Structure formats: structure tokens, C-alpha cells
VODRENBA-743676 format. One line per 3 residues: number of its first residue (from 1); for each residue x, y, z negated of C-alpha. Coordinates in pm, 1 decimal. Layout:
BEGIN
NUM = X:Y:Z | ... $
This chain:
BEGIN
1 = 8974.6:342.8:-7526.2 | 8608.2:282.6:-7601.3 | 8450.9:438.4:-7920.3 $
4 = 8364.8:192.5:-8190.6 | 7994.8:122.4:-8192.4 | 7854.0:209.2:-8541.0 $
7 = 7527.3:106.4:-8705.1 | 7246.0:353.6:-8778.7 | 7333.8:325.1:-9149.2 $
10 = 7702.8:396.2:-9099.6 | 7601.7:706.8:-8898.1 | 7370.6:826.6:-9167.1 $
13 = 7636.7:771.1:-9428.9 | 7884.7:970.4:-9217.9 | 7626.4:1250.8:-9161.7 $
16 = 7566.2:1262.8:-9542.5 | 7943.9:1315.6:-9595.3 | 7948.8:1584.4:-9334.6 $
19 = 7650.5:1767.8:-9485.0 | 7810.1:1750.2:-9835.8 | 8148.5:1886.3:-9704.3 $
22 = 7968.3:2172.9:-9518.8 | 7755.0:2246.0:-9828.8 | 8071.7:2287.1:-10042.7 $
25 = 8195.0:2567.0:-9807.8 | 8555.6:2501.3:-9883.0 | 8663.5:2386.0:-9542.2 $
28 = 8838.6:2623.2:-9305.3 | 8627.2:2757.7:-9018.3 | 8773.5:2534.9:-8750.9 $
31 = 8722.3:2225.5:-8960.7 | 8375.7:2333.4:-9041.1 | 8296.0:2376.0:-8669.8 $
34 = 8445.5:2032.9:-8593.5 | 8233.3:1875.7:-8871.8 | 7926.9:2057.1:-8739.4 $
37 = 7983.8:1930.6:-8388.8 | 8043.4:1572.8:-8515.9 | 7722.0:1599.7:-8723.4 $
40 = 7521.0:1726.2:-8420.4 | 7653.6:1425.0:-8220.7 | 7557.4:1189.9:-8502.9 $
43 = 7205.9:1336.9:-8516.1 | 7170.2:1282.7:-8141.5 | 7287.8:925.2:-8165.4 $
46 = 7066.3:842.1:-8469.1 | 6764.9:992.7:-8289.8 | 6832.5:779.6:-7986.1 $
49 = 6867.0:468.5:-8213.0 | 6523.4:544.5:-8380.1 | 6357.1:610.9:-8034.6 $
52 = 6486.6:272.3:-7910.0 | 6363.9:94.9:-8236.7 | 6021.8:255.4:-8193.2 $
55 = 6000.1:142.4:-7834.3 | 6083.5:-207.8:-7936.9 | 5822.2:-195.3:-8216.0 $
58 = 5563.7:-65.5:-7965.3 | 5653.2:-327.9:-7713.4 | 5616.4:-606.8:-7972.2 $
61 = 5286.5:-458.0:-8092.7 | 5093.4:-452.2:-7765.5 | 4760.1:-614.0:-7748.0 $
64 = 4623.9:-849.8:-7485.4 | 4527.0:-547.5:-7271.1 | 4877.1:-402.7:-7286.5 $
67 = 4769.3:-113.8:-7517.3 | 4949.8:-76.3:-7848.7 | 4768.9:-237.2:-8137.2 $
70 = 4796.8:-71.2:-8476.9 | 4822.0:-304.0:-8769.0 | 4854.6:-211.7:-9130.3 $
73 = 5193.0:-275.0:-9290.5 | 5158.7:-572.2:-9514.6 | 5399.3:-544.7:-9819.4 $
76 = 5545.9:-871.5:-9920.7 $
């Protein structure tokens, strides 16, 4: 069975839940280790998602010569 694809925001929410649970310190050692492993996986997944988003932004922001063009962010 394939894992459900979750959004970046869902992953961050779950990571926040894990951090809060670990900070409480009330979970048994085995559960704490399982939470830590899940959190490490979520960090890796979120990092990959951010890298992909950055690559997309860079690709969309290339100038005519193929080099990235930095433009100021215009607040709406």
C-alpha cells in the first residue's frame, strides 16, 4: 500500500505535534524514539519539498541569458 501524499503544511503541523509531545517528556522511551524517527523523516521530506519549490522559483525567474534574475518582492 502506498503512503498517502501529504502537503508541506500537513507535514509541518505533524512535526509541531511531535515536537510538543517530545518536549513534554511524558512518552515512554520506545514511543519517544518512534516519534523522533518520524520527525526526522518529516524534516527530510519538508526539506526536499522546499528544495523543489526553490528550483521551480529559480527556473521561473531566469533572465533571457538563462541566469537567475533577482527581483524585489512586491507586496500586494
